[in-house]
C-alpha positions in Angstrom: -35.7 37.4 -61.2 -33.8 34.8 -59.3 -35.5 31.5 -58.3 -35.8 30.8 -54.6 -33.2 28.5 -53.3 -35.7 26.0 -52.1 -37.8 26.0 -55.2 -38.2 22.7 -57.0 -37.2 22.9 -60.6 -38.6 20.4 -63.2 -35.2 18.7 -63.4 -35.3 18.3 -59.6 -38.8 16.8 -59.7 -37.7 14.4 -62.5 -34.7 13.3 -60.4 -37.0 12.7 -57.4 -39.5 10.7 -59.4 -36.8 8.5 -61.1 -36.2 6.2 -58.1 -40.0 5.7 -57.7 -40.3 4.8 -61.4 -37.4 2.4 -61.0 -39.0 0.7 -58.0 -42.3 0.5 -59.7 -40.7 -0.9 -62.9 -38.9 -3.6 -60.9 -42.1 -4.5 -59.1 -44.0 -4.8 -62.4 -41.2 -7.0 -63.9 -41.1 -9.4 -61.0 -41.4 -12.8 -62.6 -44.2 -15.0 -61.1 -44.4 -18.8 -61.5 -46.8 -18.5 -64.5 -44.3 -16.1 -66.2 -41.4 -18.6 -65.7 -43.4 -21.5 -66.9 -44.3 -19.7 -70.1 -40.7 -18.5 -70.6 -39.6 -22.1 -70.4 -42.3 -23.4 -72.6 -41.8 -20.8 -75.3 -38.0 -21.4 -75.2 -38.8 -24.9 -76.6 -40.7 -23.6 -79.6 -42.8 -20.6 -80.7 -46.6 -21.0 -79.9 -49.9 -19.2 -80.1 -51.6 -18.4 -76.8 -54.1 -21.2 -77.3 -51.3 -23.6 -78.2 -49.5 -22.8 -75.0 -52.7 -23.4 -73.0 -53.3 -26.7 -74.7 -49.7 -27.9 -74.2 -49.7 -26.9 -70.5 -53.0 -28.8 -70.0 -51.5 -31.8 -71.8 -48.6 -31.6 -69.4 -51.0 -31.5 -66.5 -49.7 -28.2 -65.4 -52.0 -28.0 -62.3 -50.2 -31.0 -60.8 -47.0 -29.1 -60.4 -47.7 -25.3 -60.9 -50.7 -23.1 -60.1 -51.4 -21.6 -63.6 -54.9 -20.9 -65.0 -55.9 -20.1 -68.6 -56.4 -16.4 -67.9 -53.0 -16.2 -66.3 -51.4 -17.5 -69.4 -52.7 -14.7 -71.5 -51.9 -12.1 -68.8 -48.3 -13.4 -68.6 -48.0 -13.4 -72.4 -48.8 -9.7 -72.5 -46.6 -8.9 -69.6 -43.6 -10.7 -70.9 -44.1 -9.2 -74.4 -44.1 -5.7 -73.0 -40.9 -6.4 -71.0 -39.2 -7.8 -74.1 -38.8 -11.2 -72.6 -40.8 -12.9 -75.4 -41.1 -11.8 -79.0 -44.5 -11.4 -80.7 -44.8 -11.9 -84.4 -47.8 -12.4 -86.7 -48.4 -15.5 -88.7 -50.8 -16.5 -91.4 -51.1 -20.1 -90.1 -54.7 -21.2 -89.5 -55.5 -21.3 -85.7 -58.5 -22.1 -83.6 -60.1 -18.8 -83.2 -59.0 -15.2 -84.0 -55.4 -15.6 -82.6 -52.7 -14.8 -85.0 -49.9 -13.7 -82.7 -47.1 -16.2 -82.0 -44.7 -15.9 -79.2 -41.2 -17.1 -78.5 -38.7 -16.5 -75.7 -36.0 -13.9 -76.5 -32.3 -14.0 -75.3 -33.3 -11.5 -72.7 -36.1 -13.8 -71.5 -33.8 -16.8 -71.3 -31.4 -14.8 -69.2 -34.2 -13.7 -66.9 -35.4 -17.2 -66.5 -31.9 -18.5 -65.8 -31.5 -15.8 -63.2 -34.8 -16.5 -61.5 -33.9 -20.2 -61.2 -31.0 -19.2 -59.0 -33.3 -18.1 -56.2 -32.8 -19.9 -52.9 -36.5 -19.9 -52.2 -37.0 -22.7 -54.7 -35.3 -25.0 -52.3 -36.4 -23.7 -48.9 -40.2 -23.9 -49.1 -42.4 -26.6 -47.5 -45.9 -27.7 -48.4 -48.9 -27.1 -46.1 -51.3 -29.8 -47.4 -54.9 -29.6 -46.2 -54.8 -33.2 -45.0 -52.0 -32.4 -42.6 -54.0 -29.5 -41.2 -57.0 -31.8 -40.9 -54.9 -34.3 -39.0 -53.8 -31.7 -36.5 -57.5 -30.8 -35.8 -58.9 -34.4 -36.0 -59.0 -34.9 -32.3 -62.1 -32.7 -32.3 -63.9 -35.0 -34.8 -65.9 -38.1 -34.0 -64.2 -41.5 -34.3 -66.6 -42.3 -37.2 -65.5 -39.1 -39.0 -61.8 -39.9 -38.5 -62.2 -43.4 -39.9 -64.2 -42.1 -42.9 -61.6 -39.4 -43.7 -58.7 -41.7 -43.4 -60.5 -44.1 -45.8 -61.2 -41.2 -48.2 -57.6 -40.1 -48.2 -56.4 -43.6 -48.9 -58.8 -44.0 -51.8 -57.7 -40.6 -53.2 -54.0 -41.6 -52.9 -54.6 -44.9 -54.8 -56.4 -43.1 -57.6 -53.6 -40.5 -57.9 -50.9 -43.1 -57.8 -52.5 -45.1 -60.6 -52.9 -41.9 -62.7 -49.2 -40.9 -62.1 -48.0 -44.3 -63.1 -49.9 -44.0 -66.4 -48.5 -40.5 -66.8 -45.0 -41.8 -66.2 -45.4 -44.5 -68.9 -46.5 -42.0 -71.5 -43.7 -39.5 -70.6 -41.0 -42.2 -71.0 -42.5 -43.2 -74.4 -42.5 -39.5 -75.5 -39.0 -38.5 -74.3 -37.5 -41.9 -75.1 -35.3 -42.1 -72.0 -35.6 -42.0 -68.2 -33.2 -39.1 -67.6 -35.6 -36.2 -68.1 -37.0 -33.6 -65.7 -40.6 -34.8 -66.3 -39.7 -38.3 -65.5 -38.0 -37.2 -62.2 -41.0 -35.0 -61.3 -43.6 -37.7 -61.7 -41.3 -40.3 -60.1 -41.1 -38.1 -57.0 -44.9 -37.8 -56.8 -45.2 -41.6 -57.2 -42.8 -42.2 -54.3 -44.5 -39.6 -52.2 -47.9 -41.3 -52.7 -46.5 -44.7 -52.0 -44.9 -43.5 -48.8 -48.0 -41.8 -47.6 -50.1 -44.8 -48.3 -47.8 -46.9 -46.0 -47.9 -44.2 -43.4 -51.7 -43.9 -43.6 -52.1 -47.6 -43.0 -50.0 -47.3 -39.9 -51.9 -44.3 -38.6 -55.2 -46.1 -39.2 -53.9 -49.0 -37.1 -52.6 -46.8 -34.3 -55.6 -44.5 -34.1 -57.3 -46.7 -31.5 -54.5 -45.8 -29.1 -54.7 -42.1 -29.6 -54.6 -40.1 -26.4 -54.1 -36.5 -25.1 -50.6 -35.2 -24.4 -49.3 -36.4 -21.0 -47.1 -33.4 -20.4 -48.8 -30.4 -22.2 -47.1 -27.0 -22.3 -48.6 -23.7 -23.2 -47.1 -20.4 -24.2 -47.0 -17.9 -21.4 -47.1 -20.4 -18.6 -44.1 -21.0 -16.3 -42.8 -24.5 -16.0 -43.5 -26.1 -12.6 -40.3 -27.3 -10.8 
């Protein structure tokens, strides 16, 4: 008995499902910021999961990348399944039951290098909460505005002092000033110093703040 011309054979179904599997696989292998941070860290040296967490905390990861402890373990499993890091067992004593050590593979280094070519790394801009507050601050009382400006200044001074201490320890560790960690912290220091100067000016000019003289709104025709 002949098959109907429009009947779907198993091979036809497999062919139809193949693109879906490919798209799904690519989506699953999309490398997130935590993935890339771990690929870079484990390219330096092999580590247990807890060692990676400790080292990232030591490097104050949350100052420059959004990466939590659970994300570290999730990324380790994801990267291992994809063959971007290699897992091997060790008999070395560790804190806790962990015995698996991970290191970045050649495939992982290539994936990391490729990800660092993305244009989006250079075309993003921050949306700091303080900038949002400033845009809405005309609705706050004068007392609240002064209090918030003072709080921001105090915060910046604390962060500036902390970053300067961090920079000193980094320079001692790497032994020279031409290192990515030095440049990163130096940028933060300069940003804090610049904002402190700007904040002082804003606090001084706040007494002259006034509504826009020629406001325009979407959907309204300009008057001639």
